[in-house]
Biopython code that builds the backbone (N, CA, C, O; Angstrom):
import numpy as np
from Bio.PDB.StructureBuilder import StructureBuilder

atoms = [
    (1, "MET", "N", (-14.252, -41.195, -33.872)),
    (1, "MET", "CA", (-13.816, -41.307, -32.501)),
    (1, "MET", "C", (-12.586, -40.447, -32.285)),
    (1, "MET", "O", (-11.676, -40.415, -33.113)),
    (2, "SER", "N", (-12.575, -39.771, -31.189)),
    (2, "SER", "CA", (-11.406, -38.952, -30.872)),
    (2, "SER", "C", (-10.468, -39.728, -29.954)),
    (2, "SER", "O", (-10.884, -40.476, -29.069)),
    (3, "LYS", "N", (-9.227, -39.517, -30.203)),
    (3, "LYS", "CA", (-8.225, -40.176, -29.363)),
    (3, "LYS", "C", (-7.990, -39.331, -28.123)),
    (3, "LYS", "O", (-7.816, -38.115, -28.195)),
    (4, "GLN", "N", (-7.989, -39.991, -27.016)),
    (4, "GLN", "CA", (-7.722, -39.283, -25.777)),
    (4, "GLN", "C", (-6.226, -39.348, -25.490)),
    (4, "GLN", "O", (-5.597, -40.404, -25.560)),
    (5, "ARG", "N", (-5.700, -38.213, -25.176)),
    (5, "ARG", "CA", (-4.281, -38.171, -24.836)),
    (5, "ARG", "C", (-4.134, -38.238, -23.326)),
    (5, "ARG", "O", (-4.808, -37.534, -22.574)),
    (6, "LYS", "N", (-3.249, -39.090, -22.922)),
    (6, "LYS", "CA", (-2.949, -39.163, -21.509)),
    (6, "LYS", "C", (-1.743, -38.292, -21.240)),
    (6, "LYS", "O", (-0.733, -38.356, -21.942)),
    (7, "LYS", "N", (-1.870, -37.486, -20.220)),
    (7, "LYS", "CA", (-0.735, -36.650, -19.853)),
    (7, "LYS", "C", (0.319, -37.525, -19.188)),
    (7, "LYS", "O", (0.041, -38.291, -18.265)),
    (8, "LYS", "N", (1.499, -37.383, -19.679)),
    (8, "LYS", "CA", (2.597, -38.112, -19.071)),
    (8, "LYS", "C", (3.058, -37.310, -17.864)),
    (8, "LYS", "O", (3.413, -36.137, -17.986)),
    (9, "ARG", "N", (3.050, -37.942, -16.709)),
    (9, "ARG", "CA", (3.432, -37.270, -15.485)),
    (9, "ARG", "C", (4.950, -37.179, -15.408)),
    (9, "ARG", "O", (5.647, -38.193, -15.442)),
    (10, "THR", "N", (5.443, -35.977, -15.307)),
    (10, "THR", "CA", (6.883, -35.803, -15.207)),
    (10, "THR", "C", (7.319, -35.965, -13.764)),
    (10, "THR", "O", (6.696, -35.421, -12.852)),
    (11, "PRO", "N", (8.385, -36.713, -13.563)),
    (11, "PRO", "CA", (8.889, -36.896, -12.212)),
    (11, "PRO", "C", (9.337, -35.568, -11.606)),
    (11, "PRO", "O", (9.705, -34.633, -12.317)),
    (12, "LYS", "N", (9.297, -35.512, -10.301)),
    (12, "LYS", "CA", (9.623, -34.287, -9.585)),
    (12, "LYS", "C", (11.112, -34.237, -9.237)),
    (12, "LYS", "O", (11.820, -35.245, -9.258)),
    (13, "ARG", "N", (11.543, -33.043, -8.925)),
    (13, "ARG", "CA", (12.891, -32.854, -8.397)),
    (13, "ARG", "C", (12.830, -32.555, -6.907)),
    (13, "ARG", "O", (13.756, -32.882, -6.165)),
    (14, "VAL", "N", (11.744, -31.937, -6.472)),
    (14, "VAL", "CA", (11.541, -31.629, -5.060)),
    (14, "VAL", "C", (10.410, -32.517, -4.571)),
    (14, "VAL", "O", (9.291, -32.445, -5.078)),
    (15, "LEU", "N", (10.703, -33.351, -3.590)),
    (15, "LEU", "CA", (9.683, -34.247, -3.063)),
    (15, "LEU", "C", (9.045, -33.616, -1.837)),
    (15, "LEU", "O", (9.738, -33.130, -0.943)),
    (16, "ALA", "N", (7.734, -33.629, -1.805)),
    (16, "ALA", "CA", (6.989, -33.112, -0.663)),
    (16, "ALA", "C", (6.835, -34.217, 0.375)),
    (16, "ALA", "O", (7.156, -35.378, 0.122)),
    (17, "LEU", "N", (6.343, -33.838, 1.533)),
    (17, "LEU", "CA", (6.182, -34.791, 2.622)),
    (17, "LEU", "C", (5.322, -36.004, 2.239)),
    (17, "LEU", "O", (5.701, -37.126, 2.576)),
    (18, "PRO", "N", (4.189, -35.836, 1.554)),
    (18, "PRO", "CA", (3.414, -37.029, 1.158)),
    (18, "PRO", "C", (4.199, -37.968, 0.235)),
    (18, "PRO", "O", (4.069, -39.188, 0.328)),
    (19, "ASP", "N", (5.013, -37.394, -0.654)),
    (19, "ASP", "CA", (5.833, -38.227, -1.548)),
    (19, "ASP", "C", (6.859, -39.027, -0.751)),
    (19, "ASP", "O", (7.079, -40.210, -1.008)),
    (20, "LEU", "N", (7.476, -38.367, 0.213)),
    (20, "LEU", "CA", (8.471, -39.044, 1.044)),
    (20, "LEU", "C", (7.819, -40.123, 1.902)),
    (20, "LEU", "O", (8.377, -41.206, 2.079)),
    (21, "GLU", "N", (6.641, -39.823, 2.432)),
    (21, "GLU", "CA", (5.940, -40.815, 3.257)),
    (21, "GLU", "C", (5.518, -42.030, 2.423)),
    (21, "GLU", "O", (5.582, -43.164, 2.898)),
    (22, "GLN", "N", (5.092, -41.793, 1.191)),
    (22, "GLN", "CA", (4.720, -42.903, 0.311)),
    (22, "GLN", "C", (5.933, -43.774, 0.018)),
    (22, "GLN", "O", (5.835, -45.001, 0.046)),
    (23, "SER", "N", (7.065, -43.160, -0.260)),
    (23, "SER", "CA", (8.283, -43.911, -0.540)),
    (23, "SER", "C", (8.777, -44.637, 0.705)),
    (23, "SER", "O", (9.263, -45.765, 0.624)),
    (24, "LYS", "N", (8.649, -43.987, 1.847)),
    (24, "LYS", "CA", (9.048, -44.614, 3.115)),
    (24, "LYS", "C", (8.219, -45.871, 3.366)),
    (24, "LYS", "O", (8.760, -46.914, 3.735)),
    (25, "ALA", "N", (6.916, -45.770, 3.168)),
    (25, "ALA", "CA", (6.041, -46.931, 3.373)),
    (25, "ALA", "C", (6.417, -48.072, 2.431)),
    (25, "ALA", "O", (6.403, -49.237, 2.829)),
    (26, "ALA", "N", (6.750, -47.743, 1.193)),
    (26, "ALA", "CA", (7.148, -48.779, 0.236)),
    (26, "ALA", "C", (8.439, -49.466, 0.673)),
    (26, "ALA", "O", (8.567, -50.685, 0.558)),
    (27, "VAL", "N", (9.390, -48.687, 1.172)),
    (27, "VAL", "CA", (10.659, -49.261, 1.647)),
    (27, "VAL", "C", (10.395, -50.176, 2.835)),
    (27, "VAL", "O", (10.881, -51.307, 2.866)),
    (28, "LEU", "N", (9.638, -49.703, 3.803)),
    (28, "LEU", "CA", (9.391, -50.501, 5.009)),
    (28, "LEU", "C", (8.613, -51.776, 4.698)),
    (28, "LEU", "O", (8.846, -52.813, 5.319)),
    (29, "ASN", "N", (7.692, -51.704, 3.742)),
    (29, "ASN", "CA", (6.935, -52.897, 3.357)),
    (29, "ASN", "C", (7.794, -53.922, 2.632)),
    (29, "ASN", "O", (7.459, -55.106, 2.602)),
    (30, "SER", "N", (8.897, -53.474, 2.052)),
    (30, "SER", "CA", (9.763, -54.410, 1.331)),
    (30, "SER", "C", (10.715, -55.159, 2.260)),
    (30, "SER", "O", (11.344, -56.133, 1.847)),
    (31, "LEU", "N", (10.823, -54.713, 3.509)),
    (31, "LEU", "CA", (11.716, -55.356, 4.471)),
    (31, "LEU", "C", (10.966, -56.424, 5.245)),
    (31, "LEU", "O", (9.817, -56.221, 5.638)),
    (32, "THR", "N", (11.606, -57.553, 5.464)),
    (32, "THR", "CA", (10.954, -58.644, 6.188)),
    (32, "THR", "C", (11.308, -58.664, 7.666)),
    (32, "THR", "O", (10.514, -59.122, 8.487)),
    (33, "SER", "N", (12.474, -58.179, 8.007)),
    (33, "SER", "CA", (12.938, -58.193, 9.391)),
    (33, "SER", "C", (12.340, -57.030, 10.169)),
    (33, "SER", "O", (12.366, -55.887, 9.712)),
    (34, "LYS", "N", (11.803, -57.327, 11.346)),
    (34, "LYS", "CA", (11.252, -56.268, 12.203)),
    (34, "LYS", "C", (12.350, -55.312, 12.649)),
    (34, "LYS", "O", (12.124, -54.106, 12.754)),
    (35, "SER", "N", (13.531, -55.845, 12.910)),
    (35, "SER", "CA", (14.656, -55.011, 13.315)),
    (35, "SER", "C", (15.074, -54.073, 12.177)),
    (35, "SER", "O", (15.360, -52.897, 12.402)),
    (36, "GLY", "N", (15.105, -54.605, 10.969)),
    (36, "GLY", "CA", (15.429, -53.787, 9.808)),
    (36, "GLY", "C", (14.392, -52.707, 9.574)),
    (36, "GLY", "O", (14.728, -51.574, 9.229)),
    (37, "GLN", "N", (13.131, -53.063, 9.764)),
    (37, "GLN", "CA", (12.066, -52.080, 9.612)),
    (37, "GLN", "C", (12.197, -50.952, 10.625)),
    (37, "GLN", "O", (12.004, -49.784, 10.290)),
    (38, "ARG", "N", (12.527, -51.307, 11.873)),
    (38, "ARG", "CA", (12.691, -50.287, 12.905)),
    (38, "ARG", "C", (13.852, -49.353, 12.598)),
    (38, "ARG", "O", (13.721, -48.134, 12.703)),
    (39, "SER", "N", (14.998, -49.934, 12.216)),
    (39, "SER", "CA", (16.170, -49.089, 11.971)),
    (39, "SER", "C", (15.977, -48.215, 10.726)),
    (39, "SER", "O", (16.371, -47.049, 10.724)),
    (40, "TYR", "N", (15.370, -48.776, 9.665)),
    (40, "TYR", "CA", (15.117, -47.969, 8.465)),
    (40, "TYR", "C", (14.055, -46.907, 8.737)),
    (40, "TYR", "O", (14.152, -45.789, 8.231)),
    (41, "ASP", "N", (13.044, -47.249, 9.531)),
    (41, "ASP", "CA", (12.013, -46.280, 9.884)),
    (41, "ASP", "C", (12.640, -45.093, 10.608)),
    (41, "ASP", "O", (12.335, -43.941, 10.303)),
    (42, "HIS", "N", (13.506, -45.375, 11.554)),
    (42, "HIS", "CA", (14.173, -44.315, 12.304)),
    (42, "HIS", "C", (15.076, -43.483, 11.388)),
    (42, "HIS", "O", (15.067, -42.254, 11.453)),
    (43, "ALA", "N", (15.848, -44.153, 10.540)),
    (43, "ALA", "CA", (16.770, -43.454, 9.641)),
    (43, "ALA", "C", (16.019, -42.575, 8.641)),
    (43, "ALA", "O", (16.418, -41.437, 8.396)),
    (44, "ILE", "N", (14.944, -43.094, 8.067)),
    (44, "ILE", "CA", (14.173, -42.330, 7.084)),
    (44, "ILE", "C", (13.452, -41.170, 7.759)),
    (44, "ILE", "O", (13.388, -40.074, 7.202)),
    (45, "SER", "N", (12.915, -41.398, 8.940)),
    (45, "SER", "CA", (12.229, -40.320, 9.667)),
    (45, "SER", "C", (13.196, -39.183, 9.983)),
    (45, "SER", "O", (12.844, -38.011, 9.845)),
    (46, "ASP", "N", (14.412, -39.524, 10.406)),
    (46, "ASP", "CA", (15.416, -38.490, 10.677)),
    (46, "ASP", "C", (15.754, -37.711, 9.412)),
    (46, "ASP", "O", (15.889, -36.488, 9.447)),
    (47, "PHE", "N", (15.891, -38.425, 8.293)),
    (47, "PHE", "CA", (16.189, -37.740, 7.040)),
    (47, "PHE", "C", (15.043, -36.821, 6.631)),
    (47, "PHE", "O", (15.277, -35.687, 6.212)),
    (48, "VAL", "N", (13.813, -37.298, 6.751)),
    (48, "VAL", "CA", (12.648, -36.497, 6.370)),
    (48, "VAL", "C", (12.575, -35.239, 7.243)),
    (48, "VAL", "O", (12.282, -34.152, 6.745)),
    (49, "ASP", "N", (12.839, -35.390, 8.539)),
    (49, "ASP", "CA", (12.843, -34.223, 9.422)),
    (49, "ASP", "C", (13.892, -33.217, 8.972)),
    (49, "ASP", "O", (13.611, -32.021, 8.897)),
    (50, "TRP", "N", (15.099, -33.690, 8.672)),
    (50, "TRP", "CA", (16.166, -32.803, 8.221)),
    (50, "TRP", "C", (15.808, -32.173, 6.880)),
    (50, "TRP", "O", (15.964, -30.965, 6.698)),
    (51, "TYR", "N", (15.332, -32.983, 5.947)),
    (51, "TYR", "CA", (15.009, -32.517, 4.590)),
    (51, "TYR", "C", (13.927, -31.438, 4.620)),
    (51, "TYR", "O", (14.011, -30.445, 3.896)),
    (52, "CYS", "N", (12.918, -31.637, 5.454)),
    (52, "CYS", "CA", (11.814, -30.677, 5.521)),
    (52, "CYS", "C", (12.187, -29.426, 6.310)),
    (52, "CYS", "O", (11.532, -28.394, 6.164)),
    (53, "SER", "N", (13.219, -29.496, 7.139)),
    (53, "SER", "CA", (13.632, -28.328, 7.908)),
    (53, "SER", "C", (14.496, -27.383, 7.082)),
    (53, "SER", "O", (14.624, -26.205, 7.415)),
    (54, "GLU", "N", (15.081, -27.889, 6.016)),
    (54, "GLU", "CA", (15.902, -27.076, 5.126)),
    (54, "GLU", "C", (15.001, -26.319, 4.155)),
    (54, "GLU", "O", (13.843, -26.690, 3.967)),
    (55, "PRO", "N", (15.534, -25.243, 3.527)),
    (55, "PRO", "CA", (14.753, -24.600, 2.467)),
    (55, "PRO", "C", (14.433, -25.635, 1.378)),
    (55, "PRO", "O", (15.175, -26.605, 1.223)),
    (56, "ARG", "N", (13.382, -25.453, 0.649)),
    (56, "ARG", "CA", (12.948, -26.431, -0.351)),
    (56, "ARG", "C", (14.099, -26.826, -1.249)),
    (56, "ARG", "O", (14.503, -26.069, -2.132)),
    (57, "LEU", "N", (14.618, -28.002, -1.021)),
    (57, "LEU", "CA", (15.760, -28.510, -1.765)),
    (57, "LEU", "C", (15.316, -29.544, -2.784)),
    (57, "LEU", "O", (14.353, -30.279, -2.565)),
    (58, "ALA", "N", (16.020, -29.591, -3.886)),
    (58, "ALA", "CA", (15.805, -30.673, -4.847)),
    (58, "ALA", "C", (16.373, -31.944, -4.230)),
    (58, "ALA", "O", (17.399, -31.904, -3.551)),
    (59, "PHE", "N", (15.715, -33.055, -4.462)),
    (59, "PHE", "CA", (16.188, -34.327, -3.920)),
    (59, "PHE", "C", (17.185, -34.895, -4.914)),
    (59, "PHE", "O", (16.802, -35.506, -5.911)),
    (60, "ASN", "N", (18.469, -34.691, -4.636)),
    (60, "ASN", "CA", (19.516, -35.142, -5.552)),
    (60, "ASN", "C", (20.763, -35.505, -4.769)),
    (60, "ASN", "O", (20.761, -35.514, -3.538)),
    (61, "ARG", "N", (21.817, -35.800, -5.492)),
    (61, "ARG", "CA", (23.073, -36.242, -4.878)),
    (61, "ARG", "C", (23.639, -35.188, -3.930)),
    (61, "ARG", "O", (24.147, -35.529, -2.862)),
    (62, "THR", "N", (23.558, -33.932, -4.302)),
    (62, "THR", "CA", (24.104, -32.856, -3.480)),
    (62, "THR", "C", (23.401, -32.785, -2.129)),
    (62, "THR", "O", (24.045, -32.572, -1.102)),
    (63, "VAL", "N", (22.099, -32.962, -2.128)),
    (63, "VAL", "CA", (21.340, -32.937, -0.872)),
    (63, "VAL", "C", (21.754, -34.099, 0.016)),
    (63, "VAL", "O", (21.888, -33.935, 1.228)),
    (64, "VAL", "N", (21.956, -35.260, -0.569)),
    (64, "VAL", "CA", (22.370, -36.422, 0.213)),
    (64, "VAL", "C", (23.778, -36.213, 0.763)),
    (64, "VAL", "O", (24.067, -36.635, 1.883)),
    (65, "LEU", "N", (24.652, -35.574, 0.002)),
    (65, "LEU", "CA", (25.989, -35.253, 0.513)),
    (65, "LEU", "C", (25.901, -34.255, 1.670)),
    (65, "LEU", "O", (26.630, -34.380, 2.654)),
    (66, "ARG", "N", (25.018, -33.272, 1.555)),
    (66, "ARG", "CA", (24.812, -32.322, 2.653)),
    (66, "ARG", "C", (24.281, -33.027, 3.891)),
    (66, "ARG", "O", (24.652, -32.683, 5.013)),
    (67, "TYR", "N", (23.425, -34.001, 3.692)),
    (67, "TYR", "CA", (22.906, -34.778, 4.819)),
    (67, "TYR", "C", (24.032, -35.583, 5.464)),
    (67, "TYR", "O", (24.100, -35.689, 6.689)),
    (68, "ARG", "N", (24.909, -36.147, 4.644)),
    (68, "ARG", "CA", (26.050, -36.886, 5.189)),
    (68, "ARG", "C", (26.935, -35.974, 6.037)),
    (68, "ARG", "O", (27.382, -36.361, 7.117)),
    (69, "ILE", "N", (27.181, -34.777, 5.549)),
    (69, "ILE", "CA", (27.977, -33.813, 6.310)),
    (69, "ILE", "C", (27.289, -33.473, 7.632)),
    (69, "ILE", "O", (27.936, -33.358, 8.673)),
    (70, "TYR", "N", (25.982, -33.315, 7.569)),
    (70, "TYR", "CA", (25.197, -33.052, 8.789)),
    (70, "TYR", "C", (25.375, -34.194, 9.789)),
    (70, "TYR", "O", (25.568, -33.944, 10.978)),
    (71, "LEU", "N", (25.312, -35.440, 9.325)),
    (71, "LEU", "CA", (25.481, -36.599, 10.205)),
    (71, "LEU", "C", (26.905, -36.651, 10.778)),
    (71, "LEU", "O", (27.102, -36.982, 11.947)),
    (72, "GLU", "N", (27.874, -36.323, 9.949)),
    (72, "GLU", "CA", (29.264, -36.312, 10.422)),
    (72, "GLU", "C", (29.469, -35.240, 11.485)),
    (72, "GLU", "O", (30.203, -35.454, 12.449)),
    (73, "GLN", "N", (28.826, -34.091, 11.314)),
    (73, "GLN", "CA", (28.942, -33.019, 12.302)),
    (73, "GLN", "C", (28.307, -33.407, 13.635)),
    (73, "GLN", "O", (28.711, -32.918, 14.689)),
    (74, "LYS", "N", (27.324, -34.278, 13.580)),
    (74, "LYS", "CA", (26.706, -34.779, 14.812)),
    (74, "LYS", "C", (27.548, -35.893, 15.435)),
    (74, "LYS", "O", (27.191, -36.447, 16.475)),
    (75, "GLN", "N", (28.669, -36.214, 14.787)),
    (75, "GLN", "CA", (29.645, -37.204, 15.242)),
    (75, "GLN", "C", (29.067, -38.611, 15.387)),
    (75, "GLN", "O", (29.345, -39.322, 16.353)),
    (76, "TYR", "N", (28.260, -38.986, 14.405)),
    (76, "TYR", "CA", (27.782, -40.366, 14.360)),
    (76, "TYR", "C", (28.910, -41.275, 13.889)),
    (76, "TYR", "O", (29.820, -40.840, 13.184)),
    (77, "ALA", "N", (28.841, -42.524, 14.281)),
    (77, "ALA", "CA", (29.821, -43.512, 13.846)),
    (77, "ALA", "C", (29.660, -43.758, 12.346)),
    (77, "ALA", "O", (28.556, -43.623, 11.818)),
    (78, "PRO", "N", (30.739, -44.115, 11.653)),
    (78, "PRO", "CA", (30.643, -44.364, 10.206)),
    (78, "PRO", "C", (29.596, -45.416, 9.843)),
    (78, "PRO", "O", (28.923, -45.285, 8.821)),
    (79, "THR", "N", (29.449, -46.457, 10.664)),
    (79, "THR", "CA", (28.442, -47.479, 10.349)),
    (79, "THR", "C", (27.022, -46.912, 10.451)),
    (79, "THR", "O", (26.146, -47.280, 9.668)),
    (80, "THR", "N", (26.803, -46.035, 11.399)),
    (80, "THR", "CA", (25.487, -45.397, 11.542)),
    (80, "THR", "C", (25.199, -44.517, 10.336)),
    (80, "THR", "O", (24.089, -44.516, 9.804)),
    (81, "ILE", "N", (26.210, -43.768, 9.912)),
    (81, "ILE", "CA", (26.052, -42.904, 8.740)),
    (81, "ILE", "C", (25.752, -43.744, 7.507)),
    (81, "ILE", "O", (24.871, -43.394, 6.722)),
    (82, "ASN", "N", (26.471, -44.844, 7.325)),
    (82, "ASN", "CA", (26.241, -45.716, 6.171)),
    (82, "ASN", "C", (24.837, -46.313, 6.187)),
    (82, "ASN", "O", (24.193, -46.403, 5.142)),
    (83, "LEU", "N", (24.364, -46.713, 7.341)),
    (83, "LEU", "CA", (23.016, -47.269, 7.447)),
    (83, "LEU", "C", (21.978, -46.218, 7.074)),
    (83, "LEU", "O", (21.025, -46.515, 6.354)),
    (84, "ARG", "N", (22.156, -44.997, 7.558)),
    (84, "ARG", "CA", (21.193, -43.937, 7.262)),
    (84, "ARG", "C", (21.211, -43.554, 5.792)),
    (84, "ARG", "O", (20.165, -43.284, 5.201)),
    (85, "LEU", "N", (22.399, -43.531, 5.203)),
    (85, "LEU", "CA", (22.479, -43.215, 3.773)),
    (85, "LEU", "C", (21.890, -44.343, 2.927)),
    (85, "LEU", "O", (21.296, -44.085, 1.879)),
    (86, "ALA", "N", (22.048, -45.582, 3.372)),
    (86, "ALA", "CA", (21.443, -46.713, 2.653)),
    (86, "ALA", "C", (19.921, -46.587, 2.658)),
    (86, "ALA", "O", (19.266, -46.873, 1.655)),
    (87, "ALA", "N", (19.367, -46.163, 3.777)),
    (87, "ALA", "CA", (17.915, -45.969, 3.861)),
    (87, "ALA", "C", (17.461, -44.857, 2.920)),
    (87, "ALA", "O", (16.416, -44.971, 2.279)),
    (88, "VAL", "N", (18.242, -43.786, 2.836)),
    (88, "VAL", "CA", (17.904, -42.674, 1.938)),
    (88, "VAL", "C", (17.960, -43.141, 0.484)),
    (88, "VAL", "O", (17.107, -42.774, -0.324)),
    (89, "ARG", "N", (18.968, -43.951, 0.156)),
    (89, "ARG", "CA", (19.064, -44.487, -1.208)),
    (89, "ARG", "C", (17.849, -45.336, -1.552)),
    (89, "ARG", "O", (17.322, -45.254, -2.662)),
    (90, "ARG", "N", (17.406, -46.147, -0.605)),
    (90, "ARG", "CA", (16.217, -46.973, -0.846)),
    (90, "ARG", "C", (14.984, -46.110, -1.090)),
    (90, "ARG", "O", (14.146, -46.436, -1.931)),
    (91, "VAL", "N", (14.880, -45.014, -0.355)),
    (91, "VAL", "CA", (13.762, -44.083, -0.574)),
    (91, "VAL", "C", (13.839, -43.523, -1.990)),
    (91, "VAL", "O", (12.823, -43.417, -2.676)),
    (92, "ALA", "N", (15.038, -43.167, -2.422)),
    (92, "ALA", "CA", (15.206, -42.613, -3.777)),
    (92, "ALA", "C", (14.801, -43.636, -4.827)),
    (92, "ALA", "O", (14.109, -43.291, -5.785)),
    (93, "TYR", "N", (15.215, -44.884, -4.665)),
    (93, "TYR", "CA", (14.856, -45.916, -5.642)),
    (93, "TYR", "C", (13.350, -46.168, -5.649)),
    (93, "TYR", "O", (12.754, -46.345, -6.711)),
    (94, "GLU", "N", (12.736, -46.185, -4.471)),
    (94, "GLU", "CA", (11.280, -46.385, -4.410)),
    (94, "GLU", "C", (10.537, -45.218, -5.043)),
    (94, "GLU", "O", (9.530, -45.411, -5.724)),
    (95, "ALA", "N", (11.039, -44.002, -4.814)),
    (95, "ALA", "CA", (10.409, -42.828, -5.418)),
    (95, "ALA", "C", (10.527, -42.886, -6.938)),
    (95, "ALA", "O", (9.598, -42.504, -7.649)),
    (96, "ALA", "N", (11.656, -43.358, -7.434)),
    (96, "ALA", "CA", (11.839, -43.493, -8.884)),
    (96, "ALA", "C", (10.933, -44.589, -9.438)),
    (96, "ALA", "O", (10.345, -44.425, -10.507)),
    (97, "ASP", "N", (10.816, -45.702, -8.719)),
    (97, "ASP", "CA", (9.963, -46.799, -9.176)),
    (97, "ASP", "C", (8.492, -46.392, -9.254)),
    (97, "ASP", "O", (7.751, -46.871, -10.113)),
    (98, "SER", "N", (8.083, -45.515, -8.358)),
    (98, "SER", "CA", (6.678, -45.098, -8.365)),
    (98, "SER", "C", (6.439, -43.867, -9.232)),
    (98, "SER", "O", (5.321, -43.354, -9.286)),
    (99, "GLY", "N", (7.485, -43.390, -9.913)),
    (99, "GLY", "CA", (7.331, -42.273, -10.831)),
    (99, "GLY", "C", (7.394, -40.904, -10.190)),
    (99, "GLY", "O", (7.100, -39.901, -10.841)),
    (100, "LEU", "N", (7.775, -40.846, -8.919)),
    (100, "LEU", "CA", (7.851, -39.569, -8.221)),
    (100, "LEU", "C", (9.165, -38.842, -8.465)),
    (100, "LEU", "O", (9.252, -37.627, -8.288)),
    (101, "LEU", "N", (10.191, -39.592, -8.873)),
    (101, "LEU", "CA", (11.528, -39.033, -9.024)),
    (101, "LEU", "C", (12.135, -39.565, -10.319)),
    (101, "LEU", "O", (11.890, -40.707, -10.707)),
    (102, "CYS", "N", (12.914, -38.742, -10.972)),
    (102, "CYS", "CA", (13.587, -39.174, -12.208)),
    (102, "CYS", "C", (14.527, -40.345, -11.895)),
    (102, "CYS", "O", (15.259, -40.291, -10.907)),
    (103, "PRO", "N", (14.519, -41.386, -12.709)),
    (103, "PRO", "CA", (15.439, -42.502, -12.470)),
    (103, "PRO", "C", (16.901, -42.066, -12.476)),
    (103, "PRO", "O", (17.726, -42.636, -11.761)),
    (104, "GLU", "N", (17.223, -41.045, -13.289)),
    (104, "GLU", "CA", (18.599, -40.566, -13.342)),
    (104, "GLU", "C", (19.010, -39.947, -12.006)),
    (104, "GLU", "O", (20.138, -40.133, -11.549)),
    (105, "LEU", "N", (18.091, -39.215, -11.386)),
    (105, "LEU", "CA", (18.391, -38.630, -10.086)),
    (105, "LEU", "C", (18.561, -39.709, -9.029)),
    (105, "LEU", "O", (19.465, -39.632, -8.197)),
    (106, "ALA", "N", (17.696, -40.712, -9.060)),
    (106, "ALA", "CA", (17.808, -41.806, -8.096)),
    (106, "ALA", "C", (19.130, -42.545, -8.261)),
    (106, "ALA", "O", (19.760, -42.928, -7.276)),
    (107, "ALA", "N", (19.545, -42.744, -9.500)),
    (107, "ALA", "CA", (20.824, -43.430, -9.744)),
    (107, "ALA", "C", (21.988, -42.586, -9.243)),
    (107, "ALA", "O", (22.983, -43.130, -8.763)),
    (108, "GLY", "N", (21.879, -41.267, -9.347)),
    (108, "GLY", "CA", (22.930, -40.380, -8.865)),
    (108, "GLY", "C", (23.052, -40.375, -7.361)),
    (108, "GLY", "O", (24.129, -40.141, -6.812)),
    (109, "ILE", "N", (21.950, -40.633, -6.705)),
    (109, "ILE", "CA", (21.954, -40.674, -5.236)),
    (109, "ILE", "C", (22.606, -41.946, -4.780)),
    (109, "ILE", "O", (22.717, -42.187, -3.578)),
]
sb = StructureBuilder()
sb.init_structure("model")
sb.init_model(0)
sb.init_chain("A")
sb.init_seg("    ")
for serial, (resi, resn, name, xyz) in enumerate(atoms, 1):
    if name == "N":
        sb.init_residue(resn, " ", resi, " ")
    sb.init_atom(name, np.array(xyz, "f"), 0.0, 1.0, " ", f" {name:<3s}", serial, name[0])
structure = sb.get_structure()
């Protein structure tokens, strides 16, 4: 009998739109409050729009810092910025849990 080798899937550094949508769905499904789902949905959608409009960036701490600067330039309130960054962090953790992103990168975010 021959042993079959399973290819170990290496996590990505650049997440494509389907990866982000999968992580977004996982985050929204984990929330019980309809209000929380709406606010996280809006925050994640805004991040995905920004992320996809930039040149292909690696999903890491530097990108999240650039997004924070972008939000500050739009003169959002600090609480709004914190809420949006919290949603992005949840996406990173969900992507890491599903094997789409390195756990080390998610922890850095």
